Structures are given as C-alpha cells and as structure tokens.
HTML snippet that shows the backbone in 3Dmol.js (N, CA, C, O; Angstrom):
<script src="https://3Dmol.org/build/3Dmol-min.js"></script>
<div id="view" style="width:600px;height:400px;position:relative"></div>
<script>
const pdb = `
ATOM      1  N   UNK A   1      67.713 -21.040  46.446  1.00  0.00           N
ATOM      2  CA  UNK A   1      66.447 -21.308  45.549  1.00  0.00           C
ATOM      3  C   UNK A   1      66.038 -19.606  45.167  1.00  0.00           C
ATOM      4  O   UNK A   1      65.547 -18.817  45.974  1.00  0.00           O
ATOM      5  N   UNK A   2      66.335 -19.351  43.942  1.00  0.00           N
ATOM      6  CA  UNK A   2      65.991 -17.875  43.610  1.00  0.00           C
ATOM      7  C   UNK A   2      64.473 -17.903  43.394  1.00  0.00           C
ATOM      8  O   UNK A   2      63.863 -18.841  42.882  1.00  0.00           O
ATOM      9  N   UNK A   3      63.906 -16.692  43.874  1.00  0.00           N
ATOM     10  CA  UNK A   3      62.494 -16.484  43.670  1.00  0.00           C
ATOM     11  C   UNK A   3      62.213 -15.970  42.228  1.00  0.00           C
ATOM     12  O   UNK A   3      62.758 -14.960  41.782  1.00  0.00           O
ATOM     13  N   UNK A   4      61.369 -16.692  41.562  1.00  0.00           N
ATOM     14  CA  UNK A   4      61.083 -16.266  40.169  1.00  0.00           C
ATOM     15  C   UNK A   4      59.501 -15.792  40.127  1.00  0.00           C
ATOM     16  O   UNK A   4      58.610 -16.321  40.792  1.00  0.00           O
ATOM     17  N   UNK A   5      59.363 -14.903  39.389  1.00  0.00           N
ATOM     18  CA  UNK A   5      57.871 -14.341  39.200  1.00  0.00           C
ATOM     19  C   UNK A   5      57.547 -14.532  37.662  1.00  0.00           C
ATOM     20  O   UNK A   5      58.440 -14.613  36.820  1.00  0.00           O
ATOM     21  N   UNK A   6      56.276 -14.593  37.381  1.00  0.00           N
ATOM     22  CA  UNK A   6      55.761 -14.464  36.014  1.00  0.00           C
ATOM     23  C   UNK A   6      55.955 -12.999  35.461  1.00  0.00           C
ATOM     24  O   UNK A   6      56.054 -11.994  36.167  1.00  0.00           O
ATOM     25  N   UNK A   7      55.992 -13.041  34.092  1.00  0.00           N
ATOM     26  CA  UNK A   7      56.220 -11.539  33.503  1.00  0.00           C
ATOM     27  C   UNK A   7      54.902 -10.717  33.995  1.00  0.00           C
ATOM     28  O   UNK A   7      55.093  -9.569  34.396  1.00  0.00           O
ATOM     29  N   UNK A   8      53.680 -11.197  33.989  1.00  0.00           N
ATOM     30  CA  UNK A   8      52.701 -10.355  34.353  1.00  0.00           C
ATOM     31  C   UNK A   8      52.818 -10.010  35.944  1.00  0.00           C
ATOM     32  O   UNK A   8      52.321  -8.915  36.206  1.00  0.00           O
ATOM     33  N   UNK A   9      53.336 -10.663  36.999  1.00  0.00           N
ATOM     34  CA  UNK A   9      53.604 -10.151  38.203  1.00  0.00           C
ATOM     35  C   UNK A   9      54.561  -9.197  38.293  1.00  0.00           C
ATOM     36  O   UNK A   9      54.455  -8.135  38.907  1.00  0.00           O
ATOM     37  N   UNK A  10      55.689  -9.661  37.548  1.00  0.00           N
ATOM     38  CA  UNK A  10      56.756  -8.499  37.417  1.00  0.00           C
ATOM     39  C   UNK A  10      56.326  -7.143  36.948  1.00  0.00           C
ATOM     40  O   UNK A  10      56.614  -6.128  37.583  1.00  0.00           O
ATOM     41  N   UNK A  11      55.697  -7.128  35.934  1.00  0.00           N
ATOM     42  CA  UNK A  11      55.066  -5.823  35.419  1.00  0.00           C
ATOM     43  C   UNK A  11      54.196  -5.098  36.407  1.00  0.00           C
ATOM     44  O   UNK A  11      54.154  -3.868  36.423  1.00  0.00           O
ATOM     45  N   UNK A  12      53.456  -5.900  37.287  1.00  0.00           N
ATOM     46  CA  UNK A  12      52.614  -5.184  38.104  1.00  0.00           C
ATOM     47  C   UNK A  12      53.306  -4.792  39.322  1.00  0.00           C
ATOM     48  O   UNK A  12      52.774  -3.953  40.049  1.00  0.00           O
ATOM     49  N   UNK A  13      54.518  -5.340  39.654  1.00  0.00           N
ATOM     50  CA  UNK A  13      55.257  -5.070  40.862  1.00  0.00           C
ATOM     51  C   UNK A  13      56.079  -3.807  40.500  1.00  0.00           C
ATOM     52  O   UNK A  13      56.238  -2.894  41.310  1.00  0.00           O
ATOM     53  N   UNK A  14      56.591  -3.796  39.254  1.00  0.00           N
ATOM     54  CA  UNK A  14      57.340  -2.708  38.678  1.00  0.00           C
ATOM     55  C   UNK A  14      56.418  -1.484  38.774  1.00  0.00           C
ATOM     56  O   UNK A  14      56.728  -0.430  39.330  1.00  0.00           O
ATOM     57  N   UNK A  15      55.317  -1.728  38.202  1.00  0.00           N
ATOM     58  CA  UNK A  15      54.402  -0.381  38.257  1.00  0.00           C
ATOM     59  C   UNK A  15      54.168   0.019  39.655  1.00  0.00           C
ATOM     60  O   UNK A  15      54.094   1.224  39.894  1.00  0.00           O
ATOM     61  N   UNK A  16      54.051  -0.771  40.536  1.00  0.00           N
ATOM     62  CA  UNK A  16      53.780  -0.422  41.971  1.00  0.00           C
ATOM     63  C   UNK A  16      54.890   0.103  42.587  1.00  0.00           C
ATOM     64  O   UNK A  16      54.698   0.960  43.450  1.00  0.00           O
ATOM     65  N   UNK A  17      56.130  -0.271  42.294  1.00  0.00           N
ATOM     66  CA  UNK A  17      57.325   0.396  42.873  1.00  0.00           C
ATOM     67  C   UNK A  17      57.431   1.748  42.162  1.00  0.00           C
ATOM     68  O   UNK A  17      57.914   2.670  42.819  1.00  0.00           O
ATOM     69  N   UNK A  18      57.057   1.976  40.948  1.00  0.00           N
ATOM     70  CA  UNK A  18      57.104   3.272  40.286  1.00  0.00           C
ATOM     71  C   UNK A  18      56.170   4.087  40.974  1.00  0.00           C
ATOM     72  O   UNK A  18      56.553   5.209  41.306  1.00  0.00           O
ATOM     73  N   UNK A  19      54.848   3.680  41.290  1.00  0.00           N
ATOM     74  CA  UNK A  19      53.778   4.428  41.906  1.00  0.00           C
ATOM     75  C   UNK A  19      54.314   4.983  43.259  1.00  0.00           C
ATOM     76  O   UNK A  19      54.257   6.169  43.584  1.00  0.00           O
ATOM     77  N   UNK A  20      54.879   3.905  44.057  1.00  0.00           N
ATOM     78  CA  UNK A  20      55.289   4.191  45.388  1.00  0.00           C
ATOM     79  C   UNK A  20      56.306   5.206  45.317  1.00  0.00           C
ATOM     80  O   UNK A  20      56.233   6.167  46.083  1.00  0.00           O
ATOM     81  N   UNK A  21      57.269   5.103  44.466  1.00  0.00           N
ATOM     82  CA  UNK A  21      58.434   6.191  44.413  1.00  0.00           C
ATOM     83  C   UNK A  21      58.000   7.558  44.074  1.00  0.00           C
ATOM     84  O   UNK A  21      58.604   8.537  44.512  1.00  0.00           O
ATOM     85  N   UNK A  22      56.940   7.654  43.282  1.00  0.00           N
ATOM     86  CA  UNK A  22      56.364   9.007  42.769  1.00  0.00           C
ATOM     87  C   UNK A  22      55.536   9.481  43.881  1.00  0.00           C
ATOM     88  O   UNK A  22      55.675  10.681  44.114  1.00  0.00           O
ATOM     89  N   UNK A  23      54.666   8.814  44.665  1.00  0.00           N
ATOM     90  CA  UNK A  23      53.944   9.187  45.687  1.00  0.00           C
ATOM     91  C   UNK A  23      54.610   9.462  47.051  1.00  0.00           C
ATOM     92  O   UNK A  23      54.274  10.393  47.783  1.00  0.00           O
ATOM     93  N   UNK A  24      55.470   8.674  47.297  1.00  0.00           N
ATOM     94  CA  UNK A  24      56.191   8.758  48.635  1.00  0.00           C
ATOM     95  C   UNK A  24      57.498   9.270  48.802  1.00  0.00           C
ATOM     96  O   UNK A  24      57.962   9.660  49.874  1.00  0.00           O
ATOM     97  N   UNK A  25      58.154   9.255  47.564  1.00  0.00           N
ATOM     98  CA  UNK A  25      59.645   9.784  47.562  1.00  0.00           C
ATOM     99  C   UNK A  25      59.626  11.007  46.601  1.00  0.00           C
ATOM    100  O   UNK A  25      60.666  11.657  46.499  1.00  0.00           O
ATOM    101  N   UNK A  26      58.645  11.333  45.964  1.00  0.00           N
ATOM    102  CA  UNK A  26      58.771  12.503  45.210  1.00  0.00           C
ATOM    103  C   UNK A  26      59.612  12.371  44.102  1.00  0.00           C
ATOM    104  O   UNK A  26      60.220  13.367  43.711  1.00  0.00           O
ATOM    105  N   UNK A  27      59.770  11.070  43.414  1.00  0.00           N
ATOM    106  CA  UNK A  27      60.796  10.783  42.512  1.00  0.00           C
ATOM    107  C   UNK A  27      60.053   9.945  41.426  1.00  0.00           C
ATOM    108  O   UNK A  27      59.508   8.894  41.764  1.00  0.00           O
ATOM    109  N   UNK A  28      60.015  10.371  40.143  1.00  0.00           N
ATOM    110  CA  UNK A  28      59.657   9.530  39.006  1.00  0.00           C
ATOM    111  C   UNK A  28      60.737   8.664  38.467  1.00  0.00           C
ATOM    112  O   UNK A  28      61.738   9.141  37.932  1.00  0.00           O
ATOM    113  N   UNK A  29      60.517   7.282  38.620  1.00  0.00           N
ATOM    114  CA  UNK A  29      61.566   6.432  38.155  1.00  0.00           C
ATOM    115  C   UNK A  29      60.989   5.536  37.063  1.00  0.00           C
ATOM    116  O   UNK A  29      59.808   5.193  37.096  1.00  0.00           O
ATOM    117  N   UNK A  30      61.774   5.180  36.155  1.00  0.00           N
ATOM    118  CA  UNK A  30      61.528   4.443  34.983  1.00  0.00           C
ATOM    119  C   UNK A  30      61.611   2.854  35.220  1.00  0.00           C
ATOM    120  O   UNK A  30      61.968   2.341  36.280  1.00  0.00           O
ATOM    121  N   UNK A  31      61.271   2.242  34.200  1.00  0.00           N
ATOM    122  CA  UNK A  31      61.311   0.804  34.266  1.00  0.00           C
ATOM    123  C   UNK A  31      62.536   0.175  34.517  1.00  0.00           C
ATOM    124  O   UNK A  31      62.547  -0.902  35.113  1.00  0.00           O
ATOM    125  N   UNK A  32      63.603   0.728  34.127  1.00  0.00           N
ATOM    126  CA  UNK A  32      65.002   0.116  34.531  1.00  0.00           C
ATOM    127  C   UNK A  32      65.302   0.333  36.128  1.00  0.00           C
ATOM    128  O   UNK A  32      65.794  -0.618  36.735  1.00  0.00           O
ATOM    129  N   UNK A  33      65.063   1.382  36.732  1.00  0.00           N
ATOM    130  CA  UNK A  33      65.281   1.545  38.194  1.00  0.00           C
ATOM    131  C   UNK A  33      64.206   0.717  38.798  1.00  0.00           C
ATOM    132  O   UNK A  33      64.466  -0.019  39.750  1.00  0.00           O
ATOM    133  N   UNK A  34      63.057   0.796  38.314  1.00  0.00           N
ATOM    134  CA  UNK A  34      62.070  -0.160  39.048  1.00  0.00           C
ATOM    135  C   UNK A  34      62.489  -1.617  39.112  1.00  0.00           C
ATOM    136  O   UNK A  34      62.480  -2.262  40.160  1.00  0.00           O
ATOM    137  N   UNK A  35      62.852  -2.096  37.942  1.00  0.00           N
ATOM    138  CA  UNK A  35      63.230  -3.411  37.823  1.00  0.00           C
ATOM    139  C   UNK A  35      64.545  -3.725  38.772  1.00  0.00           C
ATOM    140  O   UNK A  35      64.531  -4.683  39.546  1.00  0.00           O
ATOM    141  N   UNK A  36      65.531  -2.961  38.668  1.00  0.00           N
ATOM    142  CA  UNK A  36      66.605  -3.112  39.521  1.00  0.00           C
ATOM    143  C   UNK A  36      66.253  -3.141  40.971  1.00  0.00           C
ATOM    144  O   UNK A  36      66.759  -4.042  41.640  1.00  0.00           O
ATOM    145  N   UNK A  37      65.416  -2.238  41.585  1.00  0.00           N
ATOM    146  CA  UNK A  37      64.947  -2.243  42.679  1.00  0.00           C
ATOM    147  C   UNK A  37      64.159  -3.552  43.064  1.00  0.00           C
ATOM    148  O   UNK A  37      64.391  -4.092  44.145  1.00  0.00           O
ATOM    149  N   UNK A  38      63.299  -4.028  42.253  1.00  0.00           N
ATOM    150  CA  UNK A  38      62.706  -5.255  42.374  1.00  0.00           C
ATOM    151  C   UNK A  38      63.661  -6.366  42.550  1.00  0.00           C
ATOM    152  O   UNK A  38      63.606  -7.103  43.535  1.00  0.00           O
ATOM    153  N   UNK A  39      64.562  -6.503  41.584  1.00  0.00           N
ATOM    154  CA  UNK A  39      65.598  -7.568  41.750  1.00  0.00           C
ATOM    155  C   UNK A  39      66.253  -7.325  42.984  1.00  0.00           C
ATOM    156  O   UNK A  39      66.425  -8.361  43.626  1.00  0.00           O
ATOM    157  N   UNK A  40      66.665  -6.317  43.509  1.00  0.00           N
ATOM    158  CA  UNK A  40      67.274  -6.280  44.872  1.00  0.00           C
ATOM    159  C   UNK A  40      66.419  -6.854  45.912  1.00  0.00           C
ATOM    160  O   UNK A  40      66.835  -7.744  46.654  1.00  0.00           O
ATOM    161  N   UNK A  41      65.159  -6.342  45.993  1.00  0.00           N
ATOM    162  CA  UNK A  41      64.195  -6.784  46.958  1.00  0.00           C
ATOM    163  C   UNK A  41      63.913  -8.226  46.890  1.00  0.00           C
ATOM    164  O   UNK A  41      63.780  -8.797  47.973  1.00  0.00           O
ATOM    165  N   UNK A  42      63.796  -8.941  45.775  1.00  0.00           N
ATOM    166  CA  UNK A  42      63.652 -10.295  45.553  1.00  0.00           C
ATOM    167  C   UNK A  42      64.892 -11.054  46.077  1.00  0.00           C
ATOM    168  O   UNK A  42      64.753 -12.133  46.653  1.00  0.00           O
ATOM    169  N   UNK A  43      66.097 -10.496  45.881  1.00  0.00           N
ATOM    170  CA  UNK A  43      67.269 -11.256  46.324  1.00  0.00           C
ATOM    171  C   UNK A  43      67.585 -11.077  47.885  1.00  0.00           C
ATOM    172  O   UNK A  43      67.981 -12.014  48.577  1.00  0.00           O
ATOM    173  N   UNK A  44      67.380  -9.836  48.352  1.00  0.00           N
ATOM    174  CA  UNK A  44      67.669  -9.434  49.576  1.00  0.00           C
ATOM    175  C   UNK A  44      66.537  -9.834  50.688  1.00  0.00           C
ATOM    176  O   UNK A  44      66.749 -10.510  51.695  1.00  0.00           O
ATOM    177  N   UNK A  45      65.348  -9.296  50.302  1.00  0.00           N
ATOM    178  CA  UNK A  45      64.336  -9.396  51.267  1.00  0.00           C
ATOM    179  C   UNK A  45      63.436 -10.655  51.097  1.00  0.00           C
ATOM    180  O   UNK A  45      62.878 -11.258  52.014  1.00  0.00           O
ATOM    181  N   UNK A  46      63.392 -10.936  49.828  1.00  0.00           N
ATOM    182  CA  UNK A  46      62.640 -12.266  49.540  1.00  0.00           C
ATOM    183  C   UNK A  46      63.006 -13.464  50.078  1.00  0.00           C
ATOM    184  O   UNK A  46      62.158 -14.265  50.472  1.00  0.00           O
ATOM    185  N   UNK A  47      64.312 -13.697  50.143  1.00  0.00           N
ATOM    186  CA  UNK A  47      64.803 -14.843  50.762  1.00  0.00           C
ATOM    187  C   UNK A  47      64.417 -14.988  52.204  1.00  0.00           C
ATOM    188  O   UNK A  47      64.062 -16.087  52.630  1.00  0.00           O
ATOM    189  N   UNK A  48      64.476 -13.800  53.067  1.00  0.00           N
ATOM    190  CA  UNK A  48      64.157 -13.884  54.234  1.00  0.00           C
ATOM    191  C   UNK A  48      62.650 -14.081  54.547  1.00  0.00           C
ATOM    192  O   UNK A  48      62.307 -14.790  55.493  1.00  0.00           O
ATOM    193  N   UNK A  49      61.827 -13.503  53.816  1.00  0.00           N
ATOM    194  CA  UNK A  49      60.242 -13.764  53.783  1.00  0.00           C
ATOM    195  C   UNK A  49      60.129 -15.173  53.479  1.00  0.00           C
ATOM    196  O   UNK A  49      59.464 -15.908  54.209  1.00  0.00           O
ATOM    197  N   UNK A  50      60.695 -15.576  52.517  1.00  0.00           N
ATOM    198  CA  UNK A  50      60.530 -17.193  51.979  1.00  0.00           C
ATOM    199  C   UNK A  50      60.966 -18.187  53.089  1.00  0.00           C
ATOM    200  O   UNK A  50      60.365 -19.219  53.388  1.00  0.00           O
ATOM    201  N   UNK A  51      62.099 -17.717  53.651  1.00  0.00           N
ATOM    202  CA  UNK A  51      62.616 -18.804  54.785  1.00  0.00           C
ATOM    203  C   UNK A  51      61.643 -18.733  55.903  1.00  0.00           C
ATOM    204  O   UNK A  51      61.285 -19.795  56.412  1.00  0.00           O
ATOM    205  N   UNK A  52      61.186 -17.643  56.333  1.00  0.00           N
ATOM    206  CA  UNK A  52      60.284 -17.302  57.419  1.00  0.00           C
ATOM    207  C   UNK A  52      58.946 -18.119  57.084  1.00  0.00           C
ATOM    208  O   UNK A  52      58.405 -18.802  57.954  1.00  0.00           O
ATOM    209  N   UNK A  53      58.496 -18.031  55.937  1.00  0.00           N
ATOM    210  CA  UNK A  53      57.098 -18.766  55.523  1.00  0.00           C
ATOM    211  C   UNK A  53      57.316 -20.331  55.614  1.00  0.00           C
ATOM    212  O   UNK A  53      56.521 -21.073  56.190  1.00  0.00           O
ATOM    213  N   UNK A  54      58.511 -20.769  54.969  1.00  0.00           N
ATOM    214  CA  UNK A  54      58.840 -22.224  55.268  1.00  0.00           C
ATOM    215  C   UNK A  54      58.818 -22.579  56.535  1.00  0.00           C
ATOM    216  O   UNK A  54      58.188 -23.600  56.813  1.00  0.00           O
ATOM    217  N   UNK A  55      59.465 -21.862  57.562  1.00  0.00           N
ATOM    218  CA  UNK A  55      59.518 -22.289  58.861  1.00  0.00           C
ATOM    219  C   UNK A  55      58.113 -22.217  59.452  1.00  0.00           C
ATOM    220  O   UNK A  55      57.721 -23.133  60.176  1.00  0.00           O
ATOM    221  N   UNK A  56      57.383 -21.225  59.190  1.00  0.00           N
ATOM    222  CA  UNK A  56      55.873 -21.326  59.669  1.00  0.00           C
ATOM    223  C   UNK A  56      55.214 -22.618  59.238  1.00  0.00           C
ATOM    224  O   UNK A  56      54.680 -23.357  60.065  1.00  0.00           O
ATOM    225  N   UNK A  57      55.251 -22.892  57.938  1.00  0.00           N
ATOM    226  CA  UNK A  57      54.626 -24.050  57.519  1.00  0.00           C
ATOM    227  C   UNK A  57      55.192 -25.379  58.053  1.00  0.00           C
ATOM    228  O   UNK A  57      54.479 -26.370  58.209  1.00  0.00           O
ATOM    229  N   UNK A  58      56.389 -25.354  58.298  1.00  0.00           N
ATOM    230  CA  UNK A  58      56.886 -26.629  58.993  1.00  0.00           C
ATOM    231  C   UNK A  58      56.462 -26.721  60.251  1.00  0.00           C
ATOM    232  O   UNK A  58      56.225 -27.876  60.606  1.00  0.00           O
ATOM    233  N   UNK A  59      56.242 -25.660  61.256  1.00  0.00           N
ATOM    234  CA  UNK A  59      55.926 -25.643  62.472  1.00  0.00           C
ATOM    235  C   UNK A  59      54.326 -26.191  62.466  1.00  0.00           C
ATOM    236  O   UNK A  59      53.854 -26.979  63.286  1.00  0.00           O
ATOM    237  N   UNK A  60      53.653 -25.602  61.389  1.00  0.00           N
ATOM    238  CA  UNK A  60      52.112 -25.902  61.309  1.00  0.00           C
ATOM    239  C   UNK A  60      51.942 -27.311  61.081  1.00  0.00           C
ATOM    240  O   UNK A  60      51.031 -27.903  61.660  1.00  0.00           O
ATOM    241  N   UNK A  61      52.748 -27.934  60.272  1.00  0.00           N
ATOM    242  CA  UNK A  61      52.649 -29.374  59.956  1.00  0.00           C
ATOM    243  C   UNK A  61      53.132 -30.185  60.963  1.00  0.00           C
ATOM    244  O   UNK A  61      52.514 -31.221  61.205  1.00  0.00           O
ATOM    245  N   UNK A  62      54.211 -29.881  61.652  1.00  0.00           N
ATOM    246  CA  UNK A  62      54.742 -30.721  62.835  1.00  0.00           C
ATOM    247  C   UNK A  62      53.725 -30.672  63.924  1.00  0.00           C
ATOM    248  O   UNK A  62      53.495 -31.679  64.595  1.00  0.00           O
ATOM    249  N   UNK A  63      53.014 -29.372  64.159  1.00  0.00           N
ATOM    250  CA  UNK A  63      51.968 -29.489  65.243  1.00  0.00           C
ATOM    251  C   UNK A  63      50.823 -30.356  64.891  1.00  0.00           C
ATOM    252  O   UNK A  63      50.327 -31.026  65.797  1.00  0.00           O
ATOM    253  N   UNK A  64      50.305 -30.438  63.621  1.00  0.00           N
ATOM    254  CA  UNK A  64      49.297 -31.318  63.146  1.00  0.00           C
ATOM    255  C   UNK A  64      49.685 -32.650  63.283  1.00  0.00           C
ATOM    256  O   UNK A  64      48.820 -33.466  63.601  1.00  0.00           O
ATOM    257  N   UNK A  65      50.990 -33.063  63.075  1.00  0.00           N
ATOM    258  CA  UNK A  65      51.478 -34.498  63.276  1.00  0.00           C
ATOM    259  C   UNK A  65      51.510 -34.871  64.759  1.00  0.00           C
ATOM    260  O   UNK A  65      51.129 -35.972  65.159  1.00  0.00           O
ATOM    261  N   UNK A  66      51.949 -33.970  65.506  1.00  0.00           N
ATOM    262  CA  UNK A  66      51.962 -34.168  66.927  1.00  0.00           C
ATOM    263  C   UNK A  66      50.492 -34.427  67.401  1.00  0.00           C
ATOM    264  O   UNK A  66      50.186 -35.318  68.193  1.00  0.00           O
ATOM    265  N   UNK A  67      49.716 -33.646  66.890  1.00  0.00           N
ATOM    266  CA  UNK A  67      48.234 -34.013  67.355  1.00  0.00           C
ATOM    267  C   UNK A  67      47.379 -34.919  66.745  1.00  0.00           C
ATOM    268  O   UNK A  67      46.200 -35.040  67.077  1.00  0.00           O
ATOM    269  N   UNK A  68      48.000 -35.659  65.733  1.00  0.00           N
ATOM    270  CA  UNK A  68      47.521 -36.753  64.941  1.00  0.00           C
ATOM    271  C   UNK A  68      47.006 -37.941  66.046  1.00  0.00           C
ATOM    272  O   UNK A  68      45.862 -38.391  65.983  1.00  0.00           O
ATOM    273  N   UNK A  69      47.789 -38.302  66.858  1.00  0.00           N
ATOM    274  CA  UNK A  69      47.423 -39.469  67.718  1.00  0.00           C
ATOM    275  C   UNK A  69      46.315 -39.077  68.483  1.00  0.00           C
ATOM    276  O   UNK A  69      45.383 -39.880  68.518  1.00  0.00           O
ATOM    277  N   UNK A  70      46.208 -38.087  69.068  1.00  0.00           N
ATOM    278  CA  UNK A  70      44.836 -37.605  69.754  1.00  0.00           C
ATOM    279  C   UNK A  70      43.603 -37.537  68.942  1.00  0.00           C
ATOM    280  O   UNK A  70      42.506 -37.855  69.400  1.00  0.00           O
ATOM    281  N   UNK A  71      43.802 -37.096  67.660  1.00  0.00           N
ATOM    282  CA  UNK A  71      42.665 -36.799  66.864  1.00  0.00           C
ATOM    283  C   UNK A  71      42.367 -38.304  66.088  1.00  0.00           C
ATOM    284  O   UNK A  71      41.195 -38.609  65.867  1.00  0.00           O
ATOM    285  N   UNK A  72      43.337 -39.112  65.736  1.00  0.00           N
ATOM    286  CA  UNK A  72      43.052 -40.306  65.124  1.00  0.00           C
ATOM    287  C   UNK A  72      43.517 -41.519  65.802  1.00  0.00           C
ATOM    288  O   UNK A  72      44.475 -42.172  65.387  1.00  0.00           O
ATOM    289  N   UNK A  73      42.789 -41.841  66.922  1.00  0.00           N
ATOM    290  CA  UNK A  73      43.342 -42.901  67.533  1.00  0.00           C
ATOM    291  C   UNK A  73      42.100 -43.687  67.952  1.00  0.00           C
ATOM    292  O   UNK A  73      41.098 -43.157  68.432  1.00  0.00           O
ATOM    293  N   UNK A  74      42.274 -45.208  67.693  1.00  0.00           N
ATOM    294  CA  UNK A  74      41.220 -46.116  67.922  1.00  0.00           C
ATOM    295  C   UNK A  74      41.841 -47.174  69.112  1.00  0.00           C
ATOM    296  O   UNK A  74      42.913 -47.763  68.967  1.00  0.00           O
ATOM    297  N   UNK A  75      41.077 -47.287  70.163  1.00  0.00           N
ATOM    298  CA  UNK A  75      41.612 -48.280  71.213  1.00  0.00           C
ATOM    299  C   UNK A  75      41.974 -49.716  70.349  1.00  0.00           C
ATOM    300  O   UNK A  75      41.341 -50.046  69.346  1.00  0.00           O
ATOM    301  N   UNK A  76      42.832 -50.315  70.782  1.00  0.00           N
ATOM    302  CA  UNK A  76      43.307 -51.621  70.179  1.00  0.00           C
ATOM    303  C   UNK A  76      42.661 -52.682  71.050  1.00  0.00           C
ATOM    304  O   UNK A  76      42.438 -52.491  72.246  1.00  0.00           O
ATOM    305  N   UNK A  77      42.379 -53.756  70.440  1.00  0.00           N
ATOM    306  CA  UNK A  77      41.871 -54.958  71.416  1.00  0.00           C
ATOM    307  C   UNK A  77      40.620 -54.666  72.189  1.00  0.00           C
ATOM    308  O   UNK A  77      40.557 -55.054  73.356  1.00  0.00           O
ATOM    309  N   UNK A  78      39.537 -53.966  71.602  1.00  0.00           N
ATOM    310  CA  UNK A  78      38.363 -53.343  72.436  1.00  0.00           C
ATOM    311  C   UNK A  78      37.192 -54.235  72.199  1.00  0.00           C
ATOM    312  O   UNK A  78      36.094 -53.972  72.689  1.00  0.00           O
ATOM    313  N   UNK A  79      37.427 -55.404  71.375  1.00  0.00           N
ATOM    314  CA  UNK A  79      36.091 -56.252  71.103  1.00  0.00           C
ATOM    315  C   UNK A  79      35.864 -56.933  72.430  1.00  0.00           C
ATOM    316  O   UNK A  79      34.702 -56.857  72.831  1.00  0.00           O
ATOM    317  N   UNK A  80      36.769 -57.623  73.248  1.00  0.00           N
ATOM    318  CA  UNK A  80      36.456 -58.280  74.243  1.00  0.00           C
ATOM    319  C   UNK A  80      36.604 -57.274  75.448  1.00  0.00           C
ATOM    320  O   UNK A  80      37.631 -56.604  75.562  1.00  0.00           O
ATOM    321  N   UNK A  81      35.502 -57.174  76.398  1.00  0.00           N
ATOM    322  CA  UNK A  81      35.781 -56.259  77.484  1.00  0.00           C
ATOM    323  C   UNK A  81      36.709 -57.106  78.430  1.00  0.00           C
ATOM    324  O   UNK A  81      37.136 -58.242  78.225  1.00  0.00           O
ATOM    325  N   UNK A  82      36.931 -56.246  79.568  1.00  0.00           N
ATOM    326  CA  UNK A  82      37.869 -56.857  80.651  1.00  0.00           C
ATOM    327  C   UNK A  82      37.324 -58.147  81.237  1.00  0.00           C
ATOM    328  O   UNK A  82      38.096 -58.964  81.738  1.00  0.00           O
ATOM    329  N   UNK A  83      35.952 -58.362  81.186  1.00  0.00           N
ATOM    330  CA  UNK A  83      35.515 -59.556  81.697  1.00  0.00           C
ATOM    331  C   UNK A  83      35.667 -60.786  80.810  1.00  0.00           C
ATOM    332  O   UNK A  83      35.521 -61.903  81.307  1.00  0.00           O
ATOM    333  N   UNK A  84      35.958 -60.626  79.495  1.00  0.00           N
ATOM    334  CA  UNK A  84      36.336 -61.827  78.781  1.00  0.00           C
ATOM    335  C   UNK A  84      35.002 -62.229  78.025  1.00  0.00           C
ATOM    336  O   UNK A  84      35.044 -63.199  77.268  1.00  0.00           O
ATOM    337  N   UNK A  85      33.939 -61.598  78.177  1.00  0.00           N
ATOM    338  CA  UNK A  85      32.739 -61.893  77.362  1.00  0.00           C
ATOM    339  C   UNK A  85      32.135 -60.680  76.620  1.00  0.00           C
ATOM    340  O   UNK A  85      31.878 -59.588  77.129  1.00  0.00           O
ATOM    341  N   UNK A  86      31.954 -61.042  75.357  1.00  0.00           N
ATOM    342  CA  UNK A  86      31.483 -59.878  74.422  1.00  0.00           C
ATOM    343  C   UNK A  86      30.095 -59.406  74.901  1.00  0.00           C
ATOM    344  O   UNK A  86      29.119 -60.128  75.105  1.00  0.00           O
ATOM    345  N   UNK A  87      30.171 -58.138  75.038  1.00  0.00           N
ATOM    346  CA  UNK A  87      28.507 -57.647  75.486  1.00  0.00           C
ATOM    347  C   UNK A  87      27.881 -57.102  74.222  1.00  0.00           C
ATOM    348  O   UNK A  87      28.516 -56.579  73.307  1.00  0.00           O
ATOM    349  N   UNK A  88      26.633 -57.269  74.261  1.00  0.00           N
ATOM    350  CA  UNK A  88      25.700 -56.853  73.132  1.00  0.00           C
ATOM    351  C   UNK A  88      25.900 -55.204  73.004  1.00  0.00           C
ATOM    352  O   UNK A  88      26.065 -54.570  74.046  1.00  0.00           O
ATOM    353  N   UNK A  89      25.888 -54.637  71.954  1.00  0.00           N
ATOM    354  CA  UNK A  89      25.914 -53.323  71.902  1.00  0.00           C
ATOM    355  C   UNK A  89      25.406 -52.905  70.643  1.00  0.00           C
ATOM    356  O   UNK A  89      25.337 -51.706  70.372  1.00  0.00           O
TER     357      UNK A  89
END
`;
const viewer = $3Dmol.createViewer("view");
viewer.addModel(pdb, "pdb");
viewer.setStyle({}, {cartoon: {color: "spectrum"}});
viewer.zoomTo();
viewer.render();
</script>
C-alpha cells in the first residue's frame, strides 16, 4: 500500500528537506532533488515505519481484548445465593 500525502504536506516536507540539506549538508538543492529524495524516503523508509506502526496498533488492541474479560465481566446466575433464598439487598 503506497503512502500518499496531500499536496500541502508534500510541499512542507520538500521545503524541510531543502532546509536540512542546506543547513546540515552545506548543499542547496532544488524542488526536483528534494522531491526525488522524498519519494525515496516514502518508498524505502515509509513502509518500514508504517508496518511498525500497524504492528504496534495490533498489539495495543490485542492487549485490550485480552483484558476485556477482566474489565467487563459480570458474574452469571448471581440472583440466588448459594443457600437458595434471595436476600434483601
């Protein structure tokens, strides 16, 4: 499943890449190079981050489902006490 971004997010990321390159790599790059680098990052790194996030979400929900019985349990057949007579309560 390819990662798609809105045009606004793409433009902000491209500008961020250009700034990073200028400040940390001492190289000014244009929109084309920044776009190519962004495409590479989305294809190569984005899939890894996405898959890890999905695995984290699955674990979170599996843990919640496992805990569901402890959190949402009502004893059955509790109307009549063990003596067979209903007590006032």
